[in-house]
mmJSON file of the N, C-alpha and C atoms, coordinates in Angstrom:
{"data_MODEL":{"atom_site":{
"group_PDB":["ATOM","ATOM","ATOM","ATOM","ATOM","ATOM","ATOM","ATOM","ATOM","ATOM","ATOM","ATOM","ATOM","ATOM","ATOM","ATOM","ATOM","ATOM","ATOM","ATOM","ATOM","ATOM","ATOM","ATOM","ATOM","ATOM","ATOM","ATOM","ATOM","ATOM","ATOM","ATOM","ATOM","ATOM","ATOM","ATOM","ATOM","ATOM","ATOM","ATOM","ATOM","ATOM","ATOM","ATOM","ATOM","ATOM","ATOM","ATOM","ATOM","ATOM","ATOM","ATOM","ATOM","ATOM","ATOM","ATOM","ATOM","ATOM","ATOM","ATOM","ATOM","ATOM","ATOM","ATOM","ATOM","ATOM","ATOM","ATOM","ATOM","ATOM","ATOM","ATOM","ATOM","ATOM","ATOM","ATOM","ATOM","ATOM","ATOM","ATOM","ATOM","ATOM","ATOM","ATOM","ATOM","ATOM","ATOM","ATOM","ATOM","ATOM","ATOM","ATOM","ATOM","ATOM","ATOM","ATOM","ATOM","ATOM","ATOM","ATOM","ATOM","ATOM","ATOM","ATOM","ATOM","ATOM","ATOM","ATOM","ATOM","ATOM","ATOM","ATOM","ATOM","ATOM","ATOM","ATOM","ATOM","ATOM","ATOM","ATOM","ATOM","ATOM","ATOM","ATOM","ATOM","ATOM","ATOM","ATOM","ATOM","ATOM","ATOM","ATOM","ATOM","ATOM","ATOM","ATOM","ATOM","ATOM","ATOM","ATOM","ATOM","ATOM","ATOM","ATOM","ATOM","ATOM","ATOM","ATOM","ATOM","ATOM","ATOM","ATOM","ATOM","ATOM","ATOM","ATOM","ATOM","ATOM","ATOM","ATOM","ATOM","ATOM","ATOM","ATOM","ATOM","ATOM","ATOM","ATOM","ATOM","ATOM","ATOM","ATOM","ATOM","ATOM"],
"id":[1,2,3,4,5,6,7,8,9,10,11,12,13,14,15,16,17,18,19,20,21,22,23,24,25,26,27,28,29,30,31,32,33,34,35,36,37,38,39,40,41,42,43,44,45,46,47,48,49,50,51,52,53,54,55,56,57,58,59,60,61,62,63,64,65,66,67,68,69,70,71,72,73,74,75,76,77,78,79,80,81,82,83,84,85,86,87,88,89,90,91,92,93,94,95,96,97,98,99,100,101,102,103,104,105,106,107,108,109,110,111,112,113,114,115,116,117,118,119,120,121,122,123,124,125,126,127,128,129,130,131,132,133,134,135,136,137,138,139,140,141,142,143,144,145,146,147,148,149,150,151,152,153,154,155,156,157,158,159,160,161,162,163,164,165,166,167,168,169,170,171,172,173,174],
"type_symbol":["N","C","C","N","C","C","N","C","C","N","C","C","N","C","C","N","C","C","N","C","C","N","C","C","N","C","C","N","C","C","N","C","C","N","C","C","N","C","C","N","C","C","N","C","C","N","C","C","N","C","C","N","C","C","N","C","C","N","C","C","N","C","C","N","C","C","N","C","C","N","C","C","N","C","C","N","C","C","N","C","C","N","C","C","N","C","C","N","C","C","N","C","C","N","C","C","N","C","C","N","C","C","N","C","C","N","C","C","N","C","C","N","C","C","N","C","C","N","C","C","N","C","C","N","C","C","N","C","C","N","C","C","N","C","C","N","C","C","N","C","C","N","C","C","N","C","C","N","C","C","N","C","C","N","C","C","N","C","C","N","C","C","N","C","C","N","C","C","N","C","C","N","C","C"],
"label_atom_id":["N","CA","C","N","CA","C","N","CA","C","N","CA","C","N","CA","C","N","CA","C","N","CA","C","N","CA","C","N","CA","C","N","CA","C","N","CA","C","N","CA","C","N","CA","C","N","CA","C","N","CA","C","N","CA","C","N","CA","C","N","CA","C","N","CA","C","N","CA","C","N","CA","C","N","CA","C","N","CA","C","N","CA","C","N","CA","C","N","CA","C","N","CA","C","N","CA","C","N","CA","C","N","CA","C","N","CA","C","N","CA","C","N","CA","C","N","CA","C","N","CA","C","N","CA","C","N","CA","C","N","CA","C","N","CA","C","N","CA","C","N","CA","C","N","CA","C","N","CA","C","N","CA","C","N","CA","C","N","CA","C","N","CA","C","N","CA","C","N","CA","C","N","CA","C","N","CA","C","N","CA","C","N","CA","C","N","CA","C","N","CA","C","N","CA","C","N","CA","C","N","CA","C"],
"label_alt_id":[null,null,null,null,null,null,null,null,null,null,null,null,null,null,null,null,null,null,null,null,null,null,null,null,null,null,null,null,null,null,null,null,null,null,null,null,null,null,null,null,null,null,null,null,null,null,null,null,null,null,null,null,null,null,null,null,null,null,null,null,null,null,null,null,null,null,null,null,null,null,null,null,null,null,null,null,null,null,null,null,null,null,null,null,null,null,null,null,null,null,null,null,null,null,null,null,null,null,null,null,null,null,null,null,null,null,null,null,null,null,null,null,null,null,null,null,null,null,null,null,null,null,null,null,null,null,null,null,null,null,null,null,null,null,null,null,null,null,null,null,null,null,null,null,null,null,null,null,null,null,null,null,null,null,null,null,null,null,null,null,null,null,null,null,null,null,null,null,null,null,null,null,null,null],
"label_comp_id":["UNK","UNK","UNK","UNK","UNK","UNK","UNK","UNK","UNK","UNK","UNK","UNK","UNK","UNK","UNK","UNK","UNK","UNK","UNK","UNK","UNK","UNK","UNK","UNK","UNK","UNK","UNK","UNK","UNK","UNK","UNK","UNK","UNK","UNK","UNK","UNK","UNK","UNK","UNK","UNK","UNK","UNK","UNK","UNK","UNK","UNK","UNK","UNK","UNK","UNK","UNK","UNK","UNK","UNK","UNK","UNK","UNK","UNK","UNK","UNK","UNK","UNK","UNK","UNK","UNK","UNK","UNK","UNK","UNK","UNK","UNK","UNK","UNK","UNK","UNK","UNK","UNK","UNK","UNK","UNK","UNK","UNK","UNK","UNK","UNK","UNK","UNK","UNK","UNK","UNK","UNK","UNK","UNK","UNK","UNK","UNK","UNK","UNK","UNK","UNK","UNK","UNK","UNK","UNK","UNK","UNK","UNK","UNK","UNK","UNK","UNK","UNK","UNK","UNK","UNK","UNK","UNK","UNK","UNK","UNK","UNK","UNK","UNK","UNK","UNK","UNK","UNK","UNK","UNK","UNK","UNK","UNK","UNK","UNK","UNK","UNK","UNK","UNK","UNK","UNK","UNK","UNK","UNK","UNK","UNK","UNK","UNK","UNK","UNK","UNK","UNK","UNK","UNK","UNK","UNK","UNK","UNK","UNK","UNK","UNK","UNK","UNK","UNK","UNK","UNK","UNK","UNK","UNK","UNK","UNK","UNK","UNK","UNK","UNK"],
"label_asym_id":["A","A","A","A","A","A","A","A","A","A","A","A","A","A","A","A","A","A","A","A","A","A","A","A","A","A","A","A","A","A","A","A","A","A","A","A","A","A","A","A","A","A","A","A","A","A","A","A","A","A","A","A","A","A","A","A","A","A","A","A","A","A","A","A","A","A","A","A","A","A","A","A","A","A","A","A","A","A","A","A","A","A","A","A","A","A","A","A","A","A","A","A","A","A","A","A","A","A","A","A","A","A","A","A","A","A","A","A","A","A","A","A","A","A","A","A","A","A","A","A","A","A","A","A","A","A","A","A","A","A","A","A","A","A","A","A","A","A","A","A","A","A","A","A","A","A","A","A","A","A","A","A","A","A","A","A","A","A","A","A","A","A","A","A","A","A","A","A","A","A","A","A","A","A"],
"label_entity_id":["1","1","1","1","1","1","1","1","1","1","1","1","1","1","1","1","1","1","1","1","1","1","1","1","1","1","1","1","1","1","1","1","1","1","1","1","1","1","1","1","1","1","1","1","1","1","1","1","1","1","1","1","1","1","1","1","1","1","1","1","1","1","1","1","1","1","1","1","1","1","1","1","1","1","1","1","1","1","1","1","1","1","1","1","1","1","1","1","1","1","1","1","1","1","1","1","1","1","1","1","1","1","1","1","1","1","1","1","1","1","1","1","1","1","1","1","1","1","1","1","1","1","1","1","1","1","1","1","1","1","1","1","1","1","1","1","1","1","1","1","1","1","1","1","1","1","1","1","1","1","1","1","1","1","1","1","1","1","1","1","1","1","1","1","1","1","1","1","1","1","1","1","1","1"],
"label_seq_id":[1,1,1,2,2,2,3,3,3,4,4,4,5,5,5,6,6,6,7,7,7,8,8,8,9,9,9,10,10,10,11,11,11,12,12,12,13,13,13,14,14,14,15,15,15,16,16,16,17,17,17,18,18,18,19,19,19,20,20,20,21,21,21,22,22,22,23,23,23,24,24,24,25,25,25,26,26,26,27,27,27,28,28,28,29,29,29,30,30,30,31,31,31,32,32,32,33,33,33,34,34,34,35,35,35,36,36,36,37,37,37,38,38,38,39,39,39,40,40,40,41,41,41,42,42,42,43,43,43,44,44,44,45,45,45,46,46,46,47,47,47,48,48,48,49,49,49,50,50,50,51,51,51,52,52,52,53,53,53,54,54,54,55,55,55,56,56,56,57,57,57,58,58,58],
"pdbx_PDB_ins_code":[null,null,null,null,null,null,null,null,null,null,null,null,null,null,null,null,null,null,null,null,null,null,null,null,null,null,null,null,null,null,null,null,null,null,null,null,null,null,null,null,null,null,null,null,null,null,null,null,null,null,null,null,null,null,null,null,null,null,null,null,null,null,null,null,null,null,null,null,null,null,null,null,null,null,null,null,null,null,null,null,null,null,null,null,null,null,null,null,null,null,null,null,null,null,null,null,null,null,null,null,null,null,null,null,null,null,null,null,null,null,null,null,null,null,null,null,null,null,null,null,null,null,null,null,null,null,null,null,null,null,null,null,null,null,null,null,null,null,null,null,null,null,null,null,null,null,null,null,null,null,null,null,null,null,null,null,null,null,null,null,null,null,null,null,null,null,null,null,null,null,null,null,null,null],
"Cartn_x":[0.468,0.167,0.759,0.428,1.262,0.253,0.161,-0.136,0.544,0.332,-0.19,-0.192,1.155,0.479,0.291,-0.59,-0.29,-0.968,0.566,-0.062,-0.984,-2.181,-2.409,-2.963,-2.948,-3.331,-4.01,-4.611,-5.472,-5.469,-5.863,-6.706,-7.696,-6.911,-8.476,-9.332,-10.016,-11.308,-11.376,-10.892,-11.689,-11.301,-10.53,-10.66,-11.473,-12.799,-14.13,-14.417,-14.181,-14.321,-14.173,-12.717,-11.529,-11.783,-12.83,-12.59,-13.883,-14.552,-15.448,-15.824,-14.758,-14.012,-13.062,-12.67,-12.553,-13.561,-13.836,-15.145,-15.86,-16.352,-17.314,-16.922,-15.874,-15.207,-14.063,-13.096,-11.984,-11.874,-12.281,-12.088,-13.102,-14.033,-14.719,-14.678,-13.766,-13.486,-12.405,-11.248,-10.716,-11.526,-12.081,-13.23,-13.852,-14.149,-14.841,-14.036,-13.018,-12.026,-11.334,-11.461,-11.575,-10.705,-9.131,-8.098,-8.091,-6.92,-6.886,-6.561,-7.18,-6.117,-6.652,-7.378,-7.828,-8.653,-8.247,-8.778,-9.819,-9.69,-10.046,-9.437,-9.907,-9.318,-9.898,-9.02,-9.623,-8.827,-9.401,-9.214,-8.688,-7.415,-6.776,-6.739,-7.629,-7.291,-6.169,-5.49,-4.007,-4.462,-4.517,-4.001,-4.121,-4.513,-4.128,-4.003,-4.079,-3.82,-4.485,-5.26,-6.154,-4.683,-4.809,-4.224,-5.127,-4.76,-5.264,-4.286,-4.869,-4.332,-5.164,-4.2,-5.094,-4.462,-5.082,-4.183,-5.04,-3.745,-4.0,-3.497,-3.963,-3.207,-2.64,-1.286,-1.05,-0.779],
"Cartn_y":[-1.079,-0.339,1.307,1.842,2.821,4.137,4.917,6.545,7.223,8.456,10.379,10.769,11.646,12.656,14.167,15.121,16.094,16.564,17.873,18.921,20.496,20.384,21.871,22.358,23.817,24.681,25.799,25.913,27.15,27.786,29.555,30.051,29.256,28.848,27.689,27.977,29.573,30.415,29.613,29.541,29.249,26.75,26.814,25.185,24.053,24.517,23.606,24.414,25.264,26.069,24.709,25.166,24.096,22.717,22.294,20.713,19.915,21.807,21.505,21.555,22.072,22.627,21.258,20.127,19.315,18.204,17.462,16.86,17.263,17.484,18.516,18.758,19.602,19.349,18.553,18.947,18.566,16.817,16.541,14.75,14.045,14.703,14.536,14.327,15.794,15.61,14.267,14.727,13.489,11.958,11.484,10.388,10.445,11.852,11.244,11.232,11.447,11.304,9.37,8.769,7.341,6.722,7.436,6.397,4.98,4.964,2.898,2.905,2.915,1.866,3.238,4.333,5.286,4.227,4.563,4.164,4.836,6.238,7.553,8.609,9.209,10.376,10.791,10.754,11.272,12.424,13.194,14.608,13.653,14.34,14.645,16.215,16.073,18.054,17.894,18.891,19.199,20.59,20.455,22.757,24.039,24.23,24.911,24.972,23.636,23.263,22.463,22.551,20.723,19.976,18.673,17.578,17.079,16.767,15.781,14.455,13.37,12.245,11.194,11.882,10.467,9.722,8.035,6.6,6.136,6.223,4.883,3.546,2.913,1.357,1.217,0.897,0.183,-1.123],
"Cartn_z":[0.588,-0.507,0.073,-0.993,-0.658,-0.121,0.887,1.56,0.878,0.866,0.884,1.664,2.509,3.087,3.419,2.688,2.822,3.718,4.347,5.517,4.732,5.54,5.439,6.01,6.265,7.611,7.199,8.345,7.941,9.922,10.124,11.687,11.995,12.656,14.124,14.108,13.62,12.862,11.862,10.851,9.057,9.396,10.343,10.251,9.789,10.331,10.193,8.438,7.897,7.039,6.108,6.133,5.45,5.257,6.883,6.756,5.497,6.182,5.419,3.83,3.33,2.1,1.133,2.446,2.156,1.444,2.187,1.757,0.974,0.758,0.136,-1.344,-1.836,-2.747,-3.162,-1.99,-2.545,-3.01,-2.215,-1.957,-3.141,-3.072,-3.75,-5.821,-5.755,-7.008,-7.428,-6.45,-6.521,-6.282,-5.823,-5.927,-7.257,-7.321,-9.297,-10.492,-9.864,-11.566,-11.177,-10.571,-10.54,-10.667,-9.875,-9.937,-9.636,-10.8,-9.677,-8.685,-7.911,-6.471,-5.716,-5.652,-5.088,-3.998,-2.312,-1.266,-0.504,-0.585,0.068,0.063,1.086,1.851,3.85,4.115,5.622,6.266,7.604,7.771,8.902,9.534,11.214,12.433,12.629,13.1,14.189,14.147,15.072,15.839,16.806,17.191,16.178,15.513,15.284,13.82,13.396,11.955,11.426,10.358,10.032,9.101,9.741,9.23,7.923,6.094,5.523,5.405,4.616,4.916,3.671,2.367,1.064,1.39,1.351,0.987,0.277,-0.86,-2.375,-2.361,-3.152,-2.731,-4.133,-4.99,-5.827,-5.62],
"occupancy":[1.0,1.0,1.0,1.0,1.0,1.0,1.0,1.0,1.0,1.0,1.0,1.0,1.0,1.0,1.0,1.0,1.0,1.0,1.0,1.0,1.0,1.0,1.0,1.0,1.0,1.0,1.0,1.0,1.0,1.0,1.0,1.0,1.0,1.0,1.0,1.0,1.0,1.0,1.0,1.0,1.0,1.0,1.0,1.0,1.0,1.0,1.0,1.0,1.0,1.0,1.0,1.0,1.0,1.0,1.0,1.0,1.0,1.0,1.0,1.0,1.0,1.0,1.0,1.0,1.0,1.0,1.0,1.0,1.0,1.0,1.0,1.0,1.0,1.0,1.0,1.0,1.0,1.0,1.0,1.0,1.0,1.0,1.0,1.0,1.0,1.0,1.0,1.0,1.0,1.0,1.0,1.0,1.0,1.0,1.0,1.0,1.0,1.0,1.0,1.0,1.0,1.0,1.0,1.0,1.0,1.0,1.0,1.0,1.0,1.0,1.0,1.0,1.0,1.0,1.0,1.0,1.0,1.0,1.0,1.0,1.0,1.0,1.0,1.0,1.0,1.0,1.0,1.0,1.0,1.0,1.0,1.0,1.0,1.0,1.0,1.0,1.0,1.0,1.0,1.0,1.0,1.0,1.0,1.0,1.0,1.0,1.0,1.0,1.0,1.0,1.0,1.0,1.0,1.0,1.0,1.0,1.0,1.0,1.0,1.0,1.0,1.0,1.0,1.0,1.0,1.0,1.0,1.0,1.0,1.0,1.0,1.0,1.0,1.0],
"B_iso_or_equiv":[0.0,0.0,0.0,0.0,0.0,0.0,0.0,0.0,0.0,0.0,0.0,0.0,0.0,0.0,0.0,0.0,0.0,0.0,0.0,0.0,0.0,0.0,0.0,0.0,0.0,0.0,0.0,0.0,0.0,0.0,0.0,0.0,0.0,0.0,0.0,0.0,0.0,0.0,0.0,0.0,0.0,0.0,0.0,0.0,0.0,0.0,0.0,0.0,0.0,0.0,0.0,0.0,0.0,0.0,0.0,0.0,0.0,0.0,0.0,0.0,0.0,0.0,0.0,0.0,0.0,0.0,0.0,0.0,0.0,0.0,0.0,0.0,0.0,0.0,0.0,0.0,0.0,0.0,0.0,0.0,0.0,0.0,0.0,0.0,0.0,0.0,0.0,0.0,0.0,0.0,0.0,0.0,0.0,0.0,0.0,0.0,0.0,0.0,0.0,0.0,0.0,0.0,0.0,0.0,0.0,0.0,0.0,0.0,0.0,0.0,0.0,0.0,0.0,0.0,0.0,0.0,0.0,0.0,0.0,0.0,0.0,0.0,0.0,0.0,0.0,0.0,0.0,0.0,0.0,0.0,0.0,0.0,0.0,0.0,0.0,0.0,0.0,0.0,0.0,0.0,0.0,0.0,0.0,0.0,0.0,0.0,0.0,0.0,0.0,0.0,0.0,0.0,0.0,0.0,0.0,0.0,0.0,0.0,0.0,0.0,0.0,0.0,0.0,0.0,0.0,0.0,0.0,0.0,0.0,0.0,0.0,0.0,0.0,0.0],
"pdbx_formal_charge":[null,null,null,null,null,null,null,null,null,null,null,null,null,null,null,null,null,null,null,null,null,null,null,null,null,null,null,null,null,null,null,null,null,null,null,null,null,null,null,null,null,null,null,null,null,null,null,null,null,null,null,null,null,null,null,null,null,null,null,null,null,null,null,null,null,null,null,null,null,null,null,null,null,null,null,null,null,null,null,null,null,null,null,null,null,null,null,null,null,null,null,null,null,null,null,null,null,null,null,null,null,null,null,null,null,null,null,null,null,null,null,null,null,null,null,null,null,null,null,null,null,null,null,null,null,null,null,null,null,null,null,null,null,null,null,null,null,null,null,null,null,null,null,null,null,null,null,null,null,null,null,null,null,null,null,null,null,null,null,null,null,null,null,null,null,null,null,null,null,null,null,null,null,null],
"auth_seq_id":[1,1,1,2,2,2,3,3,3,4,4,4,5,5,5,6,6,6,7,7,7,8,8,8,9,9,9,10,10,10,11,11,11,12,12,12,13,13,13,14,14,14,15,15,15,16,16,16,17,17,17,18,18,18,19,19,19,20,20,20,21,21,21,22,22,22,23,23,23,24,24,24,25,25,25,26,26,26,27,27,27,28,28,28,29,29,29,30,30,30,31,31,31,32,32,32,33,33,33,34,34,34,35,35,35,36,36,36,37,37,37,38,38,38,39,39,39,40,40,40,41,41,41,42,42,42,43,43,43,44,44,44,45,45,45,46,46,46,47,47,47,48,48,48,49,49,49,50,50,50,51,51,51,52,52,52,53,53,53,54,54,54,55,55,55,56,56,56,57,57,57,58,58,58],
"auth_comp_id":["UNK","UNK","UNK","UNK","UNK","UNK","UNK","UNK","UNK","UNK","UNK","UNK","UNK","UNK","UNK","UNK","UNK","UNK","UNK","UNK","UNK","UNK","UNK","UNK","UNK","UNK","UNK","UNK","UNK","UNK","UNK","UNK","UNK","UNK","UNK","UNK","UNK","UNK","UNK","UNK","UNK","UNK","UNK","UNK","UNK","UNK","UNK","UNK","UNK","UNK","UNK","UNK","UNK","UNK","UNK","UNK","UNK","UNK","UNK","UNK","UNK","UNK","UNK","UNK","UNK","UNK","UNK","UNK","UNK","UNK","UNK","UNK","UNK","UNK","UNK","UNK","UNK","UNK","UNK","UNK","UNK","UNK","UNK","UNK","UNK","UNK","UNK","UNK","UNK","UNK","UNK","UNK","UNK","UNK","UNK","UNK","UNK","UNK","UNK","UNK","UNK","UNK","UNK","UNK","UNK","UNK","UNK","UNK","UNK","UNK","UNK","UNK","UNK","UNK","UNK","UNK","UNK","UNK","UNK","UNK","UNK","UNK","UNK","UNK","UNK","UNK","UNK","UNK","UNK","UNK","UNK","UNK","UNK","UNK","UNK","UNK","UNK","UNK","UNK","UNK","UNK","UNK","UNK","UNK","UNK","UNK","UNK","UNK","UNK","UNK","UNK","UNK","UNK","UNK","UNK","UNK","UNK","UNK","UNK","UNK","UNK","UNK","UNK","UNK","UNK","UNK","UNK","UNK","UNK","UNK","UNK","UNK","UNK","UNK"],
"auth_asym_id":["A","A","A","A","A","A","A","A","A","A","A","A","A","A","A","A","A","A","A","A","A","A","A","A","A","A","A","A","A","A","A","A","A","A","A","A","A","A","A","A","A","A","A","A","A","A","A","A","A","A","A","A","A","A","A","A","A","A","A","A","A","A","A","A","A","A","A","A","A","A","A","A","A","A","A","A","A","A","A","A","A","A","A","A","A","A","A","A","A","A","A","A","A","A","A","A","A","A","A","A","A","A","A","A","A","A","A","A","A","A","A","A","A","A","A","A","A","A","A","A","A","A","A","A","A","A","A","A","A","A","A","A","A","A","A","A","A","A","A","A","A","A","A","A","A","A","A","A","A","A","A","A","A","A","A","A","A","A","A","A","A","A","A","A","A","A","A","A","A","A","A","A","A","A"],
"auth_atom_id":["N","CA","C","N","CA","C","N","CA","C","N","CA","C","N","CA","C","N","CA","C","N","CA","C","N","CA","C","N","CA","C","N","CA","C","N","CA","C","N","CA","C","N","CA","C","N","CA","C","N","CA","C","N","CA","C","N","CA","C","N","CA","C","N","CA","C","N","CA","C","N","CA","C","N","CA","C","N","CA","C","N","CA","C","N","CA","C","N","CA","C","N","CA","C","N","CA","C","N","CA","C","N","CA","C","N","CA","C","N","CA","C","N","CA","C","N","CA","C","N","CA","C","N","CA","C","N","CA","C","N","CA","C","N","CA","C","N","CA","C","N","CA","C","N","CA","C","N","CA","C","N","CA","C","N","CA","C","N","CA","C","N","CA","C","N","CA","C","N","CA","C","N","CA","C","N","CA","C","N","CA","C","N","CA","C","N","CA","C","N","CA","C","N","CA","C","N","CA","C","N","CA","C"],
"pdbx_PDB_model_num":[1,1,1,1,1,1,1,1,1,1,1,1,1,1,1,1,1,1,1,1,1,1,1,1,1,1,1,1,1,1,1,1,1,1,1,1,1,1,1,1,1,1,1,1,1,1,1,1,1,1,1,1,1,1,1,1,1,1,1,1,1,1,1,1,1,1,1,1,1,1,1,1,1,1,1,1,1,1,1,1,1,1,1,1,1,1,1,1,1,1,1,1,1,1,1,1,1,1,1,1,1,1,1,1,1,1,1,1,1,1,1,1,1,1,1,1,1,1,1,1,1,1,1,1,1,1,1,1,1,1,1,1,1,1,1,1,1,1,1,1,1,1,1,1,1,1,1,1,1,1,1,1,1,1,1,1,1,1,1,1,1,1,1,1,1,1,1,1,1,1,1,1,1,1]
}}}
């Protein structure tokens, strides 16, 4: 399995909106590309930033 970690960050006041954008538009757009082996995306929050992990397998 190959896993890609992308680190994004935003101000704490914008964290909820940022996660909402990721889940409603960015992750959906990646999924709609039907990339072979793509298994999904997930987020994990840390204080003062949002952490994003994309998982794929080959």
